[in-house]
C-alpha positions as CSV (number, residue, x, y, z in Angstrom):
1,M,322.2,208.2,204.0
2,S,323.0,205.4,202.0
3,D,320.9,203.9,199.3
4,R,318.6,202.4,201.7
5,D,315.2,204.0,201.8
6,I,313.8,206.3,204.6
7,R,310.1,205.8,205.5
8,A,307.7,208.1,207.6
9,D,304.1,209.0,207.6
10,V,305.1,212.5,207.0
11,L,308.3,214.5,205.4
12,V,309.0,217.9,206.6
13,I,311.7,219.6,204.6
14,G,313.0,222.7,206.3
15,C,313.0,223.6,209.9
16,G,311.9,227.1,210.9
17,I,309.2,228.1,212.8
18,A,306.5,226.7,210.2
19,G,308.2,223.3,209.6
20,A,308.9,222.8,213.3
21,T,305.7,223.3,214.4
22,A,304.2,220.8,211.6
23,A,306.6,218.3,212.6
24,L,305.9,218.7,216.5
25,E,301.9,218.7,215.8
26,A,302.0,215.7,213.4
27,A,304.2,213.7,215.9
28,E,302.2,214.4,218.9
29,A,299.1,213.1,216.8
30,G,300.6,209.7,216.5
31,L,302.4,210.1,213.0
32,S,305.8,209.3,212.4
33,V,307.7,212.3,211.2
34,V,311.1,212.8,209.4
35,V,312.8,216.2,209.2
36,I,315.4,217.0,207.0
37,T,317.5,220.2,206.7
38,K,320.2,221.2,204.5
39,A,322.2,222.9,206.9
40,N,324.6,221.2,209.4
41,R,323.0,223.2,212.0
42,A,319.5,222.2,212.2
43,E,318.7,226.1,213.7
44,E,320.0,227.6,210.5
45,S,317.0,229.2,209.1
46,N,315.0,232.6,208.5
47,T,313.2,232.1,211.6
48,F,316.7,231.9,213.5
49,Y,317.5,235.5,212.7
50,A,314.3,236.6,213.3
51,Q,314.6,239.6,215.8
52,G,311.3,241.8,215.8
53,G,309.0,239.1,217.4
54,I,305.5,237.8,216.6
55,V,302.1,239.3,216.1
56,S,299.5,238.8,219.1
57,F,296.7,241.2,220.6
58,A,297.5,243.5,223.2
59,P,295.2,244.5,226.0
60,D,293.7,247.6,223.7
61,D,293.5,245.4,220.5
62,R,291.1,244.4,218.3
63,P,290.8,241.6,215.6
64,E,289.1,243.7,212.9
65,L,292.1,246.3,213.5
66,L,294.6,243.7,212.8
67,K,292.8,242.5,210.3
68,R,292.5,246.0,208.7
69,D,296.3,246.5,209.2
70,I,297.3,243.1,207.2
71,L,294.9,244.0,204.2
72,E,296.0,247.4,204.0
73,A,299.8,246.6,204.0
74,G,298.9,244.1,201.3
75,D,297.7,246.6,198.9
76,G,294.3,245.2,198.3
77,V,295.8,241.7,197.1
78,G,295.7,239.7,200.4
79,D,292.8,236.8,200.8
80,P,290.4,238.1,203.5
81,V,289.6,234.5,204.2
82,A,293.1,233.8,204.9
83,V,293.6,236.4,207.0
84,D,290.9,235.6,209.2
85,V,292.3,232.5,209.9
86,L,295.6,233.9,210.9
87,V,293.5,236.3,213.0
88,A,291.2,234.2,214.5
89,E,293.5,231.3,215.4
90,G,296.8,233.2,215.4
91,P,296.9,234.7,218.7
92,R,295.4,231.7,220.7
93,L,298.2,229.3,219.2
94,V,300.9,232.1,220.5
95,Q,299.3,231.5,224.4
96,E,298.9,227.8,223.7
97,T,301.8,226.6,221.5
98,L,304.9,229.0,222.5
99,I,303.7,230.5,225.7
100,G,301.6,227.1,227.3
101,K,303.9,224.5,225.7
102,L,307.2,226.0,224.8
103,K,307.7,228.1,227.5
104,I,308.8,231.2,225.4
105,P,310.2,234.0,227.8
106,F,308.8,236.9,225.7
107,T,309.5,240.3,227.1
108,R,307.7,241.7,230.1
109,S,307.0,245.3,230.7
110,S,306.3,244.6,234.4
111,P,305.8,241.2,236.2
112,E,302.4,241.1,235.4
113,A,302.4,242.4,231.9
114,L,303.9,241.5,228.4
115,D,305.8,244.1,226.7
116,Y,304.2,244.8,223.1
117,A,306.4,246.3,220.8
118,L,305.1,248.7,217.7
119,E,306.4,248.3,214.1
120,A,305.5,249.8,210.8
121,G,302.1,249.3,209.7
122,H,300.7,248.5,212.8
123,S,298.0,250.9,214.2
124,R,298.8,249.0,217.5
125,R,301.4,247.7,219.8
126,R,300.9,244.5,219.3
127,I,304.3,242.5,218.8
128,L,305.3,240.2,221.6
129,H,309.3,239.8,221.5
130,V,312.2,238.2,223.6
131,E,314.2,241.6,223.5
132,D,315.6,241.6,219.6
133,A,316.1,237.8,219.5
134,T,312.8,236.3,219.3
135,G,313.4,233.9,216.4
136,R,316.5,232.5,218.1
137,T,314.5,231.5,221.3
138,I,311.4,230.3,219.1
139,E,314.2,227.8,216.9
140,D,315.8,226.5,220.0
141,R,312.6,225.8,221.8
142,F,311.2,223.9,219.0
143,L,314.1,222.0,218.3
144,R,314.5,221.0,222.0
145,A,311.2,219.7,221.8
146,L,312.0,218.2,218.2
147,R,315.0,216.2,219.4
148,R,313.2,215.1,222.6
149,H,310.0,213.3,221.0
150,P,310.2,209.6,220.2
151,R,308.7,210.0,216.7
152,V,310.6,212.7,215.3
153,T,314.0,211.9,213.2
154,L,315.6,215.2,212.7
155,L,318.3,214.9,210.0
156,A,320.6,217.7,209.5
157,G,323.0,217.9,206.5
158,R,320.5,216.4,204.0
159,T,319.8,218.4,201.1
160,A,316.4,218.0,198.9
161,V,317.0,217.4,195.3
162,D,313.7,217.2,194.1
163,L,310.1,216.2,195.1
164,L,309.3,212.4,194.6
165,T,305.9,212.2,192.5
166,V,303.7,209.7,190.5
167,P,303.5,209.0,188.1
168,H,306.7,211.2,187.0
169,H,309.1,208.8,188.7
170,S,307.2,205.6,188.4
171,K,308.9,202.5,186.3
172,N,304.6,201.7,185.7
173,P,303.5,202.8,182.7
174,V,299.8,202.4,183.7
175,A,300.9,204.8,186.7
176,Y,300.4,207.8,183.8
177,Y,296.6,207.4,184.4
178,R,296.9,208.0,188.0
179,E,296.1,211.6,189.6
180,P,299.6,213.5,190.2
181,R,300.8,213.0,193.7
182,A,303.9,213.8,195.8
183,I,305.4,210.8,197.8
184,G,308.6,212.2,199.5
185,A,312.0,213.6,198.3
186,Y,315.0,212.4,196.6
187,V,317.7,213.6,199.3
188,L,321.4,213.9,199.3
189,D,323.5,213.1,202.2
190,N,326.0,216.1,202.0
191,A,328.8,214.5,203.8
192,G,327.8,211.1,202.0
193,G,327.6,212.3,198.7
194,R,324.5,209.8,197.6
195,V,321.1,210.3,196.7
196,G,318.5,208.5,198.9
197,R,314.9,208.2,198.7
198,V,312.5,209.4,201.8
199,F,309.2,207.8,201.1
200,A,306.0,209.6,203.2
201,P,302.3,209.7,201.6
202,F,302.7,213.2,203.2
203,T,305.5,215.9,201.9
204,I,305.6,219.4,203.8
205,L,307.5,222.2,202.3
206,A,308.8,224.6,204.8
207,T,311.9,225.6,203.0
208,G,311.7,229.3,203.6
209,G,312.2,232.1,200.9
210,C,314.5,232.7,198.3
211,G,316.5,236.2,199.3
212,A,319.8,234.7,198.3
213,V,319.2,235.2,194.8
214,F,319.5,238.8,195.1
215,L,323.0,240.8,195.4
216,H,321.8,242.3,198.8
217,T,319.6,240.3,201.5
218,C,319.6,240.0,205.2
219,N,318.5,236.1,204.5
220,P,320.9,233.3,205.2
221,A,323.0,232.0,202.5
222,G,320.5,229.0,202.2
223,A,317.6,231.2,200.9
224,D,317.8,229.9,197.7
225,G,313.8,229.1,196.9
226,S,314.8,225.5,196.7
227,G,310.8,225.1,197.5
228,Y,309.3,227.1,195.0
229,A,312.0,225.6,192.4
230,M,310.9,221.8,193.7
231,A,307.3,222.5,193.7
232,L,307.3,224.0,190.0
233,R,309.0,221.1,188.7
234,A,306.9,218.5,190.5
235,G,303.9,220.5,188.6
236,A,302.2,222.5,191.8
237,R,300.9,225.9,191.3
238,I,302.9,229.2,192.1
239,G,301.7,232.5,192.5
240,N,302.6,236.0,193.3
241,M,306.2,235.6,192.9
242,E,306.8,239.2,191.9
243,Y,306.1,240.5,195.4
244,I,309.5,240.2,196.8
245,Q,309.9,242.3,199.8
246,F,312.8,244.3,200.6
247,H,313.3,245.0,204.0
248,P,314.5,249.0,204.5
249,T,317.2,248.6,206.9
250,V,319.9,246.1,206.9
251,F,323.4,246.8,207.8
252,M,325.8,245.4,205.5
253,R,328.7,244.1,207.6
254,A,332.0,244.0,206.5
255,S,332.0,240.1,205.8
256,G,329.5,241.0,202.9
257,D,326.7,239.7,205.2
258,G,323.5,241.7,205.4
259,F,322.4,242.0,209.1
260,L,318.7,242.8,209.6
261,I,317.8,246.0,211.6
262,T,314.2,245.2,212.7
263,E,311.7,247.6,212.2
264,A,311.0,247.8,216.1
265,V,314.2,250.5,216.1
266,R,312.1,252.6,214.1
267,G,309.2,251.8,216.2
268,E,311.2,253.0,219.3
269,G,312.0,256.1,217.7
270,A,315.0,256.0,215.4
271,K,314.8,258.2,212.2
272,L,316.5,257.9,208.4
273,K,319.2,260.6,207.8
274,T,321.1,261.3,204.7
275,R,324.7,260.7,204.9
276,D,325.1,264.4,206.3
277,G,322.7,263.9,209.3
278,K,319.7,265.1,207.7
279,P,316.1,263.4,207.8
280,F,314.5,262.7,204.7
281,M,311.3,260.7,204.7
282,G,308.9,263.7,205.4
283,K,309.6,264.2,201.6
284,Y,308.7,260.9,200.6
285,L,305.9,259.7,202.9
286,P,303.4,261.0,205.4
287,K,304.2,258.2,208.0
288,R,307.5,258.6,207.6
289,E,309.1,256.1,209.3
290,L,306.8,254.0,210.2
291,A,305.1,253.7,206.6
292,P,304.9,249.9,205.3
293,R,308.2,248.6,204.6
294,D,307.9,248.6,200.9
295,E,307.3,252.1,200.6
296,V,310.3,252.8,203.3
297,S,312.5,250.6,200.8
298,R,311.7,252.7,197.6
299,A,312.1,256.1,199.7
300,I,315.5,255.5,200.8
301,Y,316.6,253.5,197.2
302,E,315.4,257.0,195.4
303,E,317.2,259.1,198.0
304,M,320.5,256.9,197.6
305,I,320.1,257.5,193.9
306,L,319.6,261.3,194.3
307,T,322.2,262.0,196.8
308,N,324.6,259.2,194.8
309,S,325.4,257.5,198.3
310,D,325.8,253.7,198.7
311,Y,324.0,253.6,202.2
312,V,321.7,256.1,204.5
313,L,322.1,256.5,208.3
314,L,319.3,254.9,210.8
315,D,319.7,257.1,214.0
316,L,318.8,255.6,217.2
317,A,321.5,257.2,219.3
318,S,320.1,261.0,219.1
319,Y,316.3,259.3,220.1
320,A,316.9,256.7,222.8
321,K,319.2,256.4,226.1
322,P,322.0,254.3,225.6
323,A,320.4,252.2,228.7
324,T,317.3,251.7,226.8
325,I,319.2,250.8,223.8
326,R,321.2,248.0,225.7
327,K,318.1,246.4,227.2
328,R,315.8,246.6,224.2
329,F,318.4,245.5,221.6
330,P,320.9,243.9,222.6
331,T,321.7,241.8,219.6
332,I,321.8,244.5,217.3
333,L,324.1,246.2,219.7
334,R,326.5,243.5,219.9
335,T,326.4,242.6,216.4
336,C,327.2,246.2,215.1
337,L,330.0,246.7,217.9
338,E,331.5,244.1,215.7
339,D,332.1,245.9,212.9
340,G,332.8,248.9,214.8
341,I,329.2,250.8,215.4
342,D,328.2,251.7,218.7
343,I,324.4,252.3,218.2
344,T,324.2,254.2,221.2
345,R,326.5,257.0,220.2
346,Q,326.4,256.8,216.4
347,P,323.9,255.9,213.6
348,I,324.0,252.9,211.7
349,P,324.5,252.7,207.7
350,V,321.7,250.8,206.0
351,V,320.9,249.5,202.7
352,P,317.3,248.2,201.5
353,A,317.8,244.4,200.7
354,A,315.6,241.7,200.0
355,H,314.2,240.2,202.6
356,Y,310.7,238.1,202.2
357,C,308.7,236.7,199.2
358,C,305.0,237.7,199.8
359,G,304.0,234.6,197.0
360,G,305.3,231.0,196.5
361,V,303.3,227.6,196.2
362,L,300.0,228.2,196.2
363,A,298.0,226.7,199.4
364,D,294.8,226.8,200.8
365,V,293.7,227.7,204.6
366,W,294.8,224.3,205.6
367,G,298.4,224.4,203.6
368,R,297.2,222.1,201.1
369,T,298.8,222.6,197.5
370,S,297.5,221.8,193.9
371,L,299.4,219.0,194.2
372,A,298.0,215.9,195.8
373,G,300.2,214.9,198.8
374,L,302.0,218.2,199.1
375,Y,301.5,221.0,201.7
376,A,303.4,224.2,201.7
377,V,303.7,226.2,205.2
378,G,305.8,229.1,206.1
379,E,307.4,231.5,203.4
380,V,307.4,229.2,200.6
381,A,303.8,229.1,200.7
382,C,301.5,231.8,199.2
383,T,298.3,231.2,201.3
384,G,297.0,234.9,200.7
385,V,297.8,236.1,203.8
386,H,300.3,238.4,202.9
387,G,298.9,240.0,199.7
388,A,301.6,242.4,197.6
389,N,303.3,243.1,200.9
390,R,303.7,241.5,204.3
391,L,302.9,243.7,207.5
392,A,305.9,243.2,209.9
393,S,306.1,240.3,212.0
394,T,303.2,238.5,210.8
395,S,305.6,235.6,209.1
396,L,306.4,234.0,212.6
397,L,302.7,233.7,213.3
398,E,301.9,232.6,209.7
399,G,304.3,230.0,210.0
400,L,302.9,228.6,213.2
401,V,299.0,228.7,212.3
402,W,299.9,226.8,209.0
403,G,302.1,224.5,210.3
404,T,299.6,223.8,213.0
405,R,296.4,223.7,210.3
406,A,298.3,221.6,207.9
407,A,299.6,218.6,210.5
408,R,295.9,218.7,211.5
409,D,294.7,218.5,208.4
410,I,296.8,215.5,207.7
411,A,296.4,213.6,210.8
412,G,292.6,214.0,210.3
413,R,292.9,212.3,206.7
414,F,295.7,209.9,207.6
415,D,294.8,206.1,206.8
416,D,298.1,204.7,206.4
417,A,297.5,203.8,202.8
418,R,300.6,204.1,200.6
419,P,299.6,205.1,196.8
420,Y,302.9,203.7,195.1
421,R,305.2,200.6,195.7
422,A,308.6,201.6,196.4
423,S,309.7,199.0,193.8
424,E,308.1,200.7,191.2
425,I,309.8,204.4,191.7
426,H,313.3,205.0,190.1
427,R,316.1,205.1,192.2
428,W,318.1,208.0,191.7
429,Y,320.6,208.0,188.1
430,I,324.0,208.6,188.5
431,P,325.9,208.7,185.1
432,T,329.1,206.7,184.6
433,R,331.2,209.8,184.1
434,V,331.1,212.6,186.4
435,E,333.3,215.5,186.6
436,D,334.0,217.3,190.1
437,V,332.1,220.9,190.8
438,D,334.3,223.8,189.9
439,P,333.6,226.4,192.6
440,A,334.6,229.2,190.3
441,L,331.9,228.4,187.8
442,I,329.4,228.1,190.9
443,N,330.4,231.4,192.3
444,Q,330.3,233.3,189.1
445,D,327.1,231.8,188.1
446,W,325.4,232.8,191.5
447,L,327.1,236.5,191.1
448,T,325.3,236.7,187.7
449,I,322.0,235.7,189.0
450,R,322.1,237.7,192.3
451,S,323.3,241.0,190.1
452,T,320.9,240.5,187.4
453,A,318.0,239.9,190.0
454,W,319.1,242.9,192.0
455,N,319.8,245.6,189.1
456,Y,316.9,244.6,186.8
457,A,314.0,242.7,189.0
458,G,314.6,244.6,192.4
459,I,312.9,247.4,194.3
460,I,312.4,249.5,191.4
461,R,311.7,247.5,188.0
462,T,311.1,248.5,184.3
463,R,310.1,246.2,181.2
464,K,313.2,247.3,179.6
465,R,315.4,245.9,182.8
466,L,312.9,242.8,183.1
467,N,313.4,241.8,180.1
468,R,316.9,242.2,179.9
469,A,316.7,239.8,183.0
470,K,314.4,237.3,181.2
471,S,316.9,237.1,178.5
472,D,319.9,237.2,180.2
473,L,318.6,234.8,182.9
474,E,317.1,232.0,180.2
475,Y,320.1,231.7,178.3
476,L,322.3,231.3,181.9
477,S,319.9,228.5,182.6
478,H,320.7,226.5,179.7
479,R,324.1,226.4,180.9
480,I,323.2,225.6,184.7
481,E,321.1,222.6,183.4
482,K,324.1,221.2,181.4
483,F,326.4,221.8,184.5
484,Y,323.7,220.0,187.0
485,Q,323.6,217.1,184.3
486,E,327.6,216.4,184.2
487,A,328.9,217.4,187.5
488,R,329.1,215.4,190.6
489,L,326.1,216.0,192.7
490,E,326.8,218.3,195.9
491,P,324.7,220.9,197.9
492,S,326.1,224.0,196.2
493,L,325.2,222.8,192.6
494,I,321.6,221.8,193.9
495,G,321.2,225.4,194.9
496,L,322.4,227.0,191.8
497,R,320.0,224.9,189.7
498,H,317.4,226.1,192.1
499,G,318.4,229.6,192.4
500,I,318.2,230.0,188.7
501,L,314.9,228.7,188.2
502,V,313.6,231.2,191.1
503,A,315.1,234.4,189.7
504,L,313.3,233.4,186.5
505,M,310.0,233.0,187.8
506,I,310.4,235.9,189.9
507,T,311.4,237.9,186.7
508,R,308.5,236.5,184.3
509,A,305.8,237.1,187.1
510,A,307.0,240.7,187.1
511,L,307.0,241.1,183.2
512,A,303.5,239.6,183.3
513,N,301.9,242.2,186.0
514,P,301.9,245.6,184.8
515,A,300.4,247.2,187.5
516,S,302.6,248.2,190.6
517,R,301.2,247.2,193.6
518,G,303.0,246.7,197.2
519,A,306.4,245.2,196.9
520,H,306.1,245.0,193.4
521,F,307.0,248.4,191.5
522,I,307.3,249.0,187.9
523,K,308.1,252.3,186.2
524,K,306.0,252.6,182.8
């Protein structure tokens, strides 16, 4: 990207299921769409790594049962209106978009019937899946459709630095009296090192979550919370950031990367055991392995402390035939084998790890945020569906539903008006003297953020720990901001600036909420 501006009707930041759905829907409505993603591989997203599946309706299911399960998992914090939207539109869009339009080859139990999996917190088998690589298949099909569409421009290797807003970025002093509005973003070309302006009357944040601010996560490295940080700096409302869901079963590989072991493994009968092979969930939870994931994560965390262990065991081999395991979980089998674990013969060492942010940029049932022109969809959004704790396999469905609704809302109100003049908007300021980024500083600052978030604002919190986190992170934030202002701009520095702000958002939200609920558990 050069200094030349890019213009579109809709700018979509992020390319998982939520962003891809919104982009494709908007393009099919006749709008020009630019999609940017900071990864060089456009498919790199949380969606790509989603194993378990996507919620739909099984033959013996009913809408009121799914609604009940979602609200129960959300521990009384979920918005019934948003859940009604998800339940009413979600299964229909799975059929229309995923099966009808994209031809997703969901696994079948027979030539005539789809296979429905069971996951924790669900009262029915209702999870559609493509073996254990559902997200990868969905992402591949969406990208194929986006690349073919003449009204979509897909730009990989582009990092959003900040949202463009008026009046904040306007040179015109009279603009101060206008209602604040998002008009696009400042975007870094990762390879070229230049920051350009992407103008659009409507911007959709679809940047995913923030698992990378914790020491242990199953999210990709790019999940630094960029959307939350950019939205907060632009003045949008944020909510429920204390509700960080930790996935209970993550295989920490020799490389240090966390590989999620889907809850469907426990749905198929796997048991959690201590390192010496003893089942332990019965002493913590009546639902044992199939309790909501926040409860399972805390039980594992407590057992690890009690037994002075750095992991527990997830045993599928004792409860399923090798042929069944090979057919149902080929990706997990192959990945674990790379680290010397044969899941058909031995248990998997697992730990809880940061997985999903149930809060985010507050968005209504159409994805509209409190900042005009800005929409938020997918994990970056707080729609109220997940409440204090997300029910398994509802995230892909929420991204599909809100991505569709946001695009349709934009198409319905689009009038080709441009509420700004490009000549009145500041170009990116480049200091006359800048330093090269020292990777040692980046790495050490990230280690401090992640360790602080994990130890003080993680699975089990106390006010003393949270106050320590707040103090340490606030001190670090001043140093990082100075670093950001003086160094040459590159993706690692942008991500660090996003990450420190998001870690502080989580910590401050946790301190402000004295009530333990769902994924926020605070000891008195």
